[in-house]
ZASETOR-434206 format. One record per residue (C-alpha): residue number from 1; residue in one letter; x, y, z. Coordinates in steps of 0.2 Angstrom, whole numbers, always signed. Layout:
+-------+--------+-------+-------+-------+
| lumro | tidren |    c1 |    c2 |    c3 |
+-------+--------+-------+-------+-------+
|   NUM |      A |     X |     Y |     Z |
...
+-------+--------+-------+-------+-------+
//
This chain:
+-------+--------+-------+-------+-------+
| lumro | tidren |    c1 |    c2 |    c3 |
+-------+--------+-------+-------+-------+
|     1 |      M |    -1 |    +1 |    +0 |
|     2 |      E |    +6 |   +18 |    -5 |
|     3 |      E |    +8 |   +30 |    +8 |
|     4 |      A |    +7 |   +51 |    +8 |
|     5 |      D |    +8 |   +64 |   +21 |
|     6 |      V |    -8 |   +70 |   +16 |
|     7 |      V |   -21 |   +67 |    +1 |
|     8 |      I |   -30 |   +79 |    -8 |
|     9 |      V |   -43 |   +74 |   -20 |
|    10 |      G |   -45 |   +87 |   -33 |
|    11 |      A |   -32 |   +97 |   -44 |
|    12 |      G |   -46 |  +113 |   -45 |
|    13 |      V |   -41 |  +130 |   -37 |
|    14 |      A |   -46 |  +122 |   -19 |
|    15 |      G |   -34 |  +108 |   -21 |
|    16 |      L |   -20 |  +116 |   -32 |
|    17 |      A |   -19 |  +131 |   -17 |
|    18 |      T |   -21 |  +118 |    -2 |
|    19 |      A |    -5 |  +109 |   -10 |
|    20 |      V |    +3 |  +126 |   -11 |
|    21 |      S |    +0 |  +129 |    +5 |
|    22 |      L |    +6 |  +115 |   +14 |
|    23 |      K |   +21 |  +113 |    +3 |
|    24 |      R |   +24 |  +133 |   +12 |
|    25 |      L |   +27 |  +121 |   +28 |
|    26 |      G |   +36 |  +107 |   +23 |
|    27 |      V |   +22 |   +96 |   +19 |
|    28 |      R |   +22 |   +88 |    +3 |
|    29 |      A |    +3 |   +82 |    -2 |
|    30 |      L |    -1 |   +70 |   -18 |
|    31 |      V |   -17 |   +77 |   -28 |
|    32 |      L |   -28 |   +66 |   -38 |
|    33 |      E |   -37 |   +72 |   -51 |
|    34 |      K |   -48 |   +62 |   -61 |
|    35 |      A |   -47 |   +72 |   -78 |
|    36 |      E |   -31 |   +69 |   -91 |
|    37 |      G |   -25 |   +87 |   -86 |
|    38 |      L |   -29 |  +103 |   -79 |
|    39 |      R |   -47 |  +107 |   -78 |
|    40 |      T |   -47 |  +125 |   -85 |
|    41 |      T |   -64 |  +125 |   -90 |
|    42 |      G |   -74 |  +142 |   -83 |
|    43 |      S |   -64 |  +155 |   -94 |
|    44 |      A |   -60 |  +166 |   -80 |
|    45 |      L |   -65 |  +172 |   -63 |
|    46 |      G |   -63 |  +188 |   -51 |
|    47 |      L |   -53 |  +190 |   -38 |
|    48 |      S |   -59 |  +200 |   -24 |
|    49 |      P |   -46 |  +208 |   -11 |
|    50 |      N |   -47 |  +192 |    +1 |
|    51 |      A |   -43 |  +182 |   -16 |
|    52 |      W |   -26 |  +193 |   -15 |
|    53 |      F |   -24 |  +192 |    +3 |
|    54 |      A |   -24 |  +173 |    +1 |
|    55 |      L |   -14 |  +173 |   -15 |
|    56 |      D |    +1 |  +183 |    -6 |
|    57 |      A |    +2 |  +171 |    +7 |
|    58 |      L |    +4 |  +156 |    -4 |
|    59 |      G |   +17 |  +166 |   -12 |
|    60 |      I |   +11 |  +167 |   -29 |
|    61 |      A |    +2 |  +185 |   -30 |
|    62 |      H |   +13 |  +192 |   -40 |
|    63 |      K |   +15 |  +180 |   -55 |
|    64 |      L |    -4 |  +188 |   -58 |
|    65 |      T |    -5 |  +206 |   -55 |
|    66 |      T |   +10 |  +211 |   -67 |
|    67 |      A |    -3 |  +201 |   -80 |
|    68 |      Y |   -20 |  +206 |   -77 |
|    69 |      A |   -24 |  +227 |   -71 |
|    70 |      P |   -37 |  +232 |   -59 |
|    71 |      C |   -55 |  +234 |   -63 |
|    72 |      R |   -61 |  +251 |   -54 |
|    73 |      K |   -78 |  +252 |   -58 |
|    74 |      G |   -93 |  +243 |   -67 |
|    75 |      Y |  -111 |  +249 |   -73 |
|    76 |      V |  -129 |  +241 |   -71 |
|    77 |      M |  -142 |  +244 |   -83 |
|    78 |      D |  -161 |  +239 |   -80 |
|    79 |      I |  -165 |  +234 |   -97 |
|    80 |      Q |  -184 |  +237 |   -92 |
|    81 |      T |  -182 |  +257 |   -89 |
|    82 |      G |  -166 |  +258 |   -96 |
|    83 |      A |  -157 |  +267 |   -79 |
|    84 |      I |  -138 |  +266 |   -77 |
|    85 |      Q |  -130 |  +266 |   -59 |
|    86 |      E |  -113 |  +266 |   -56 |
|    87 |      I |  -101 |  +254 |   -45 |
|    88 |      S |   -88 |  +257 |   -39 |
|    89 |      Y |   -76 |  +241 |   -35 |
|    90 |      A |   -64 |  +254 |   -27 |
|    91 |      N |   -75 |  +255 |   -12 |
|    92 |      F |   -69 |  +234 |    -9 |
|    93 |      D |   -51 |  +240 |   -10 |
|    94 |      T |   -40 |  +232 |    +5 |
|    95 |      G |   -20 |  +233 |    +9 |
|    96 |      G |   -18 |  +238 |    -9 |
|    97 |      H |   -27 |  +223 |   -18 |
|    98 |      V |   -42 |  +228 |   -30 |
|    99 |      F |   -51 |  +216 |   -39 |
|   100 |      R |   -45 |  +210 |   -54 |
|   101 |      M |   -53 |  +198 |   -69 |
|   102 |      V |   -39 |  +186 |   -72 |
|   103 |      H |   -40 |  +170 |   -84 |
|   104 |      R |   -44 |  +153 |   -74 |
|   105 |      K |   -32 |  +142 |   -82 |
|   106 |      A |   -18 |  +154 |   -79 |
|   107 |      L |   -21 |  +155 |   -58 |
|   108 |      L |   -23 |  +136 |   -59 |
|   109 |      E |    -4 |  +134 |   -68 |
|   110 |      A |    +4 |  +150 |   -58 |
|   111 |      L |    -4 |  +136 |   -41 |
|   112 |      A |    +4 |  +120 |   -50 |
|   113 |      E |   +22 |  +128 |   -57 |
|   114 |      E |   +24 |  +129 |   -36 |
|   115 |      L |   +22 |  +111 |   -34 |
|   116 |      P |   +35 |   +96 |   -38 |
|   117 |      T |   +32 |   +88 |   -57 |
|   118 |      D |   +24 |   +72 |   -50 |
|   119 |      S |   +14 |   +81 |   -36 |
|   120 |      I |    -1 |   +79 |   -47 |
|   121 |      R |    -9 |   +62 |   -52 |
|   122 |      F |   -21 |   +63 |   -67 |
|   123 |      S |   -34 |   +50 |   -73 |
|   124 |      S |   -35 |   +45 |   -53 |
|   125 |      K |   -52 |   +40 |   -51 |
|   126 |      L |   -58 |   +40 |   -34 |
|   127 |      K |   -68 |   +24 |   -28 |
|   128 |      S |   -70 |   +21 |    -8 |
|   129 |      I |   -63 |   +30 |    +9 |
|   130 |      G |   -59 |   +21 |   +24 |
|   131 |      N |   -51 |   +23 |   +39 |
|   132 |      Q |   -36 |   +12 |   +46 |
|   133 |      A |   -28 |   +11 |   +64 |
|   134 |      Q |    -9 |   +11 |   +65 |
|   135 |      E |    +3 |   +11 |   +81 |
|   136 |      G |   -12 |   +19 |   +93 |
|   137 |      S |   -19 |   +33 |   +78 |
|   138 |      S |   -30 |   +35 |   +64 |
|   139 |      C |   -25 |   +35 |   +44 |
|   140 |      A |   -36 |   +39 |   +31 |
|   141 |      V |   -35 |   +25 |   +17 |
|   142 |      I |   -40 |   +28 |    +1 |
|   143 |      H |   -45 |   +14 |   -12 |
|   144 |      M |   -46 |   +21 |   -32 |
|   145 |      D |   -53 |   +15 |   -47 |
|   146 |      D |   -39 |    +6 |   -53 |
|   147 |      G |   -35 |    -5 |   -36 |
|   148 |      A |   -22 |    +4 |   -29 |
|   149 |      S |   -24 |    +9 |   -10 |
|   150 |      I |   -15 |   +23 |    -2 |
|   151 |      K |   -14 |   +28 |   +16 |
|   152 |      A |   -14 |   +44 |   +23 |
|   153 |      K |   -10 |   +56 |   +35 |
|   154 |      A |   -24 |   +67 |   +31 |
|   155 |      L |   -38 |   +66 |   +17 |
|   156 |      I |   -43 |   +84 |   +10 |
|   157 |      G |   -56 |   +83 |    -4 |
|   158 |      C |   -57 |   +98 |   -15 |
|   159 |      D |   -68 |   +89 |   -27 |
|   160 |      G |   -79 |  +101 |   -32 |
|   161 |      V |   -98 |  +103 |   -32 |
|   162 |      H |  -104 |   +83 |   -33 |
|   163 |      S |   -90 |   +78 |   -19 |
|   164 |      D |   -87 |   +59 |   -15 |
|   165 |      V |   -80 |   +66 |    +0 |
|   166 |      A |   -92 |   +76 |    +5 |
|   167 |      H |  -105 |   +62 |    +3 |
|   168 |      W |   -93 |   +52 |   +14 |
|   169 |      L |   -93 |   +66 |   +28 |
|   170 |      G |  -112 |   +64 |   +28 |
|   171 |      L |  -114 |   +82 |   +20 |
|   172 |      R |  -133 |   +83 |   +12 |
|   173 |      P |  -129 |   +85 |    -7 |
|   174 |      P |  -130 |  +102 |   -15 |
|   175 |      V |  -146 |  +110 |   -18 |
|   176 |      N |  -153 |  +117 |   -38 |
|   177 |      S |  -154 |  +135 |   -37 |
|   178 |      G |  -168 |  +135 |   -51 |
|   179 |      R |  -157 |  +147 |   -60 |
|   180 |      W |  -143 |  +141 |   -76 |
|   181 |      A |  -126 |  +151 |   -80 |
|   182 |      V |  -120 |  +153 |   -96 |
|   183 |      R |  -102 |  +159 |   -95 |
|   184 |      G |   -88 |  +160 |  -112 |
|   185 |      L |   -73 |  +170 |  -116 |
|   186 |      A |   -74 |  +183 |  -129 |
|   187 |      V |   -59 |  +187 |  -140 |
|   188 |      F |   -56 |  +202 |  -150 |
|   189 |      P |   -40 |  +201 |  -159 |
|   190 |      E |   -40 |  +219 |  -166 |
|   191 |      G |   -45 |  +222 |  -148 |
|   192 |      H |   -64 |  +227 |  -141 |
|   193 |      G |   -61 |  +247 |  -138 |
|   194 |      W |   -70 |  +245 |  -120 |
|   195 |      N |   -59 |  +250 |  -103 |
|   196 |      L |   -57 |  +239 |   -91 |
|   197 |      E |   -77 |  +241 |   -82 |
|   198 |      G |   -87 |  +230 |   -79 |
|   199 |      R |  -104 |  +228 |   -87 |
|   200 |      Q |  -120 |  +221 |   -82 |
|   201 |      F |  -139 |  +220 |   -87 |
|   202 |      V |  -153 |  +216 |   -77 |
|   203 |      T |  -170 |  +211 |   -79 |
|   204 |      A |  -184 |  +201 |   -73 |
|   205 |      G |  -178 |  +184 |   -72 |
|   206 |      K |  -160 |  +187 |   -80 |
|   207 |      R |  -144 |  +195 |   -78 |
|   208 |      A |  -131 |  +197 |   -88 |
|   209 |      G |  -115 |  +206 |   -92 |
|   210 |      F |   -97 |  +207 |   -95 |
|   211 |      V |   -80 |  +211 |   -88 |
|   212 |      P |   -62 |  +213 |   -99 |
|   213 |      L |   -48 |  +205 |   -93 |
|   214 |      N |   -38 |  +214 |  -105 |
|   215 |      D |   -38 |  +223 |  -122 |
|   216 |      K |   -44 |  +208 |  -134 |
|   217 |      E |   -53 |  +197 |  -122 |
|   218 |      L |   -67 |  +200 |  -111 |
|   219 |      Y |   -77 |  +187 |   -99 |
|   220 |      W |   -97 |  +187 |   -99 |
|   221 |      F |  -110 |  +179 |   -92 |
|   222 |      L |  -131 |  +177 |   -91 |
|   223 |      T |  -139 |  +169 |   -77 |
|   224 |      C |  -159 |  +166 |   -80 |
|   225 |      N |  -173 |  +157 |   -71 |
|   226 |      F |  -177 |  +146 |   -87 |
|   227 |      S |  -175 |  +128 |   -88 |
|   228 |      F |  -165 |  +124 |  -106 |
|   229 |      K |  -173 |  +111 |  -112 |
|   230 |      G |  -165 |   +95 |  -122 |
|   231 |      E |  -150 |   +85 |  -118 |
|   232 |      D |  -140 |   +91 |  -132 |
|   233 |      I |  -138 |  +110 |  -128 |
|   234 |      A |  -125 |  +106 |  -115 |
|   235 |      H |  -114 |   +98 |  -126 |
|   236 |      D |  -114 |  +110 |  -141 |
|   237 |      P |  -107 |  +127 |  -138 |
|   238 |      E |  -111 |  +133 |  -155 |
|   239 |      L |  -131 |  +129 |  -149 |
|   240 |      I |  -129 |  +138 |  -132 |
|   241 |      K |  -122 |  +155 |  -141 |
|   242 |      R |  -138 |  +156 |  -152 |
|   243 |      E |  -149 |  +153 |  -139 |
|   244 |      V |  -142 |  +165 |  -129 |
|   245 |      T |  -140 |  +178 |  -143 |
|   246 |      D |  -158 |  +173 |  -152 |
|   247 |      N |  -168 |  +169 |  -136 |
|   248 |      F |  -163 |  +173 |  -118 |
|   249 |      A |  -153 |  +189 |  -122 |
|   250 |      K |  -162 |  +196 |  -139 |
|   251 |      E |  -169 |  +212 |  -128 |
|   252 |      F |  -150 |  +214 |  -122 |
|   253 |      P |  -141 |  +230 |  -128 |
|   254 |      Q |  -133 |  +226 |  -144 |
|   255 |      L |  -116 |  +228 |  -136 |
|   256 |      Y |  -118 |  +214 |  -124 |
|   257 |      L |  -124 |  +204 |  -141 |
|   258 |      T |  -108 |  +208 |  -149 |
|   259 |      V |   -99 |  +201 |  -137 |
|   260 |      V |  -106 |  +185 |  -137 |
|   261 |      Q |  -105 |  +183 |  -154 |
|   262 |      H |   -86 |  +186 |  -153 |
|   263 |      S |   -87 |  +169 |  -142 |
|   264 |      D |   -72 |  +155 |  -141 |
|   265 |      L |   -85 |  +143 |  -143 |
|   266 |      S |   -71 |  +130 |  -134 |
|   267 |      S |   -74 |  +143 |  -118 |
|   268 |      I |   -93 |  +144 |  -117 |
|   269 |      T |  -100 |  +131 |  -103 |
|   270 |      L |  -118 |  +129 |   -97 |
|   271 |      S |  -123 |  +121 |   -81 |
|   272 |      P |  -135 |  +124 |   -67 |
|   273 |      L |  -133 |  +134 |   -53 |
|   274 |      M |  -129 |  +125 |   -37 |
|   275 |      F |  -129 |  +128 |   -18 |
|   276 |      R |  -128 |  +119 |    -3 |
|   277 |      L |  -139 |  +126 |   +10 |
|   278 |      P |  -130 |  +137 |   +23 |
|   279 |      W |  -139 |  +126 |   +39 |
|   280 |      D |  -131 |  +112 |   +31 |
|   281 |      I |  -115 |  +122 |   +35 |
|   282 |      I |  -117 |  +127 |   +50 |
|   283 |      F |  -124 |  +109 |   +60 |
|   284 |      G |  -118 |   +97 |   +48 |
|   285 |      N |  -100 |   +86 |   +48 |
|   286 |      L |   -86 |   +97 |   +38 |
|   287 |      S |   -74 |   +84 |   +46 |
|   288 |      N |   -74 |   +70 |   +54 |
|   289 |      G |   -53 |   +63 |   +60 |
|   290 |      N |   -43 |   +64 |   +48 |
|   291 |      V |   -54 |   +70 |   +33 |
|   292 |      T |   -62 |   +86 |   +27 |
|   293 |      V |   -65 |   +97 |   +13 |
|   294 |      A |   -63 |  +111 |    +4 |
|   295 |      G |   -69 |  +124 |    -9 |
|   296 |      D |   -84 |  +119 |   -18 |
|   297 |      A |   -84 |  +102 |    -9 |
|   298 |      M |   -90 |  +112 |    +8 |
|   299 |      H |   -98 |  +126 |    +2 |
|   300 |      P |  -106 |  +126 |   -16 |
|   301 |      M |  -112 |  +144 |   -18 |
|   302 |      T |  -122 |  +154 |   -34 |
|   303 |      P |  -109 |  +166 |   -41 |
|   304 |      D |  -119 |  +182 |   -37 |
|   305 |      M |  -105 |  +189 |   -26 |
|   306 |      G |   -92 |  +179 |   -36 |
|   307 |      Q |   -85 |  +172 |   -19 |
|   308 |      G |   -82 |  +154 |   -26 |
|   309 |      G |   -65 |  +154 |   -31 |
|   310 |      C |   -58 |  +169 |   -21 |
|   311 |      S |   -65 |  +157 |    -3 |
|   312 |      A |   -60 |  +142 |   -10 |
|   313 |      L |   -41 |  +152 |   -10 |
|   314 |      E |   -45 |  +155 |    +9 |
|   315 |      D |   -48 |  +140 |   +12 |
|   316 |      A |   -31 |  +134 |    +8 |
|   317 |      V |   -22 |  +146 |   +19 |
|   318 |      V |   -33 |  +141 |   +33 |
|   319 |      L |   -32 |  +125 |   +33 |
|   320 |      G |   -13 |  +125 |   +29 |
|   321 |      R |   -13 |  +138 |   +48 |
|   322 |      H |   -20 |  +124 |   +58 |
|   323 |      I |   -10 |  +111 |   +52 |
|   324 |      G |    +5 |  +123 |   +51 |
|   325 |      D |    +2 |  +126 |   +70 |
|   326 |      S |    -1 |  +107 |   +74 |
|   327 |      I |   +16 |  +107 |   +67 |
|   328 |      I |   +24 |  +117 |   +77 |
|   329 |      R |   +19 |  +111 |   +93 |
|   330 |      N |   +21 |   +94 |   +88 |
|   331 |      T |   +37 |   +97 |   +80 |
|   332 |      R |   +33 |   +88 |   +65 |
|   333 |      L |   +16 |   +82 |   +55 |
|   334 |      V |    +8 |   +71 |   +65 |
|   335 |      A |    -7 |   +59 |   +63 |
|   336 |      G |   -21 |   +53 |   +73 |
|   337 |      D |   -29 |   +66 |   +89 |
|   338 |      Q |   -17 |   +79 |   +84 |
|   339 |      M |   -24 |   +78 |   +67 |
|   340 |      A |   -39 |   +78 |   +68 |
|   341 |      G |   -39 |   +93 |   +80 |
|   342 |      A |   -30 |  +104 |   +67 |
|   343 |      L |   -44 |   +98 |   +54 |
|   344 |      K |   -59 |  +102 |   +66 |
|   345 |      S |   -52 |  +120 |   +71 |
|   346 |      Y |   -52 |  +124 |   +52 |
|   347 |      A |   -69 |  +117 |   +50 |
|   348 |      E |   -74 |  +127 |   +64 |
|   349 |      E |   -66 |  +144 |   +58 |
|   350 |      R |   -73 |  +142 |   +41 |
|   351 |      R |   -92 |  +136 |   +44 |
|   352 |      W |   -99 |  +152 |   +48 |
|   353 |      R |   -89 |  +161 |   +35 |
|   354 |      A |   -94 |  +149 |   +23 |
|   355 |      A |  -111 |  +151 |   +28 |
|   356 |      G |  -112 |  +169 |   +26 |
|   357 |      L |  -106 |  +170 |    +8 |
|   358 |      I |  -119 |  +156 |    +4 |
|   359 |      T |  -134 |  +166 |   +10 |
|   360 |      G |  -125 |  +185 |    +5 |
|   361 |      S |  -122 |  +177 |   -13 |
|   362 |      Y |  -140 |  +168 |   -14 |
|   363 |      L |  -149 |  +184 |    -7 |
|   364 |      S |  -138 |  +195 |   -21 |
|   365 |      G |  -147 |  +186 |   -35 |
|   366 |      W |  -163 |  +184 |   -30 |
|   367 |      V |  -164 |  +202 |   -29 |
|   368 |      Q |  -155 |  +210 |   -44 |
|   369 |      Q |  -167 |  +196 |   -56 |
|   370 |      E |  -181 |  +188 |   -47 |
|   371 |      G |  -198 |  +199 |   -52 |
|   372 |      S |  -202 |  +216 |   -62 |
|   373 |      G |  -213 |  +224 |   -52 |
|   374 |      W |  -211 |  +241 |   -42 |
|   375 |      F |  -208 |  +234 |   -25 |
|   376 |      T |  -195 |  +220 |   -32 |
|   377 |      K |  -186 |  +236 |   -42 |
|   378 |      F |  -184 |  +247 |   -26 |
|   379 |      L |  -178 |  +231 |   -18 |
|   380 |      R |  -166 |  +232 |   -32 |
|   381 |      D |  -160 |  +249 |   -37 |
|   382 |      V |  -163 |  +259 |   -22 |
|   383 |      V |  -160 |  +246 |    -7 |
|   384 |      F |  -148 |  +234 |   -15 |
|   385 |      Y |  -137 |  +245 |   -25 |
|   386 |      R |  -136 |  +261 |   -15 |
|   387 |      L |  -138 |  +254 |    +3 |
|   388 |      L |  -134 |  +234 |    +3 |
|   389 |      Y |  -120 |  +232 |    -9 |
|   390 |      S |  -106 |  +239 |    +0 |
|   391 |      V |  -112 |  +228 |   +16 |
|   392 |      I |  -113 |  +214 |    +8 |
|   393 |      F |  -100 |  +213 |    -4 |
|   394 |      G |   -89 |  +221 |   +12 |
|   395 |      A |   -86 |  +201 |   +15 |
|   396 |      R |   -72 |  +204 |    -1 |
|   397 |      R |   -63 |  +213 |   +12 |
|   398 |      Y |   -58 |  +195 |   +23 |
|   399 |      D |   -41 |  +194 |   +26 |
|   400 |      C |   -37 |  +177 |   +30 |
|   401 |      G |   -23 |  +179 |   +39 |
|   402 |      K |    -5 |  +172 |   +35 |
|   403 |      L |    +5 |  +155 |   +36 |
|   404 |      P |   +15 |  +150 |   +51 |
|   405 |      C |   +32 |  +148 |   +50 |
|   406 |      V |   +39 |  +130 |   +52 |
|   407 |      S |   +53 |  +123 |   +60 |
|   408 |      S |   +70 |  +124 |   +52 |
|   409 |      K |   +71 |  +106 |   +49 |
|   410 |      N |   +55 |  +104 |   +41 |
|   411 |      R |   +61 |  +117 |   +30 |
|   412 |      E |   +75 |  +107 |   +27 |
|   413 |      L |   +67 |   +90 |   +22 |
|   414 |      E |   +55 |  +100 |    +9 |
|   415 |      N |   +70 |  +107 |    +1 |
|   416 |      N |   +79 |   +89 |    +1 |
|   417 |      Q |   +63 |   +81 |    -8 |
|   418 |      S |   +62 |   +94 |   -20 |
|   419 |      K |   +83 |   +94 |   -25 |
|   420 |      I |   +77 |   +74 |   -26 |
|   421 |      D |   +63 |   +80 |   -39 |
+-------+--------+-------+-------+-------+
//
């Protein structure tokens, strides 16, 4: 049976960030990814100050800040009335960190570059999870689909919305919000000519928008309450694009339709918006012994606050901080009760933060696109955008902290292993 200090299931943002966090502590993690390569679907994501605090702690923020310019403000248009409101992203700037749109692939590659070449094992499908007692302490045993087994001091599930590790912990499956999201990347080889400002368009049951990543590419999205009929559309990017331009967004301004029409078809995705009920986070088992979850495996949420990737980066740093404190106390990485205690402390710290983000995201989506009556418009245009927007989105200023400095012995072990690689 193969042995590893820490096994991470999933090589998405949460999984790779957690592996980097542990590497900073001198702990080498084995990342198991069922796909054949890095999962680059999603095109792009917005990183708010809380994400940049986490990336600073992981030591990779500089890789991205030099490549992506800040997005300082945006505009929201009510399709029915034509009214436009300006939203300042600068209100959320904290400690020199500002909102930026980045390619998801660039973020994943920046994280993966920090890891030894054989840290990520692709085409690895989890079959089952078990526990095994060894010398008075408990280890997680991961059984793979190919018949292999791996024993680890800790197992961290970063395997997405439909997480096998979360299921093993007893967390109830995420629920469908009743909304769908289409996302894509528009490419203008000669330049799109727009400033680095976000634009949103809202109407009853629908919300859409786009944000430039640079002078040639824009990330665009559409969320709606309608159900997409037929199974084939989800696997046909051309059909998805046509459905957006000819049906769901046909009443939107031409500039939005132009963006969608310039889509790179390989970047277009269609998916239902899922979220975990906040009380399942508050009262559920986020850890059990030496097993826990992070990212979407713990707290899937709707994208209305843009906090899915940001909170996953927070998870990685907080988890690393608690494991690092355990290493300092015990002078080494210890399994059993010490590891279980570190994972439990991590889960408790993240519980209310995650539940709050899920709730805020759901409410933000509801108030921005639910209904067209005067009261709903009042809630959206006056109460939400003018009064509550800065309060709810103040969560973007959250600082998850720094990683602890472990002993020089652990650093030496890490460096020696890197030289072997």
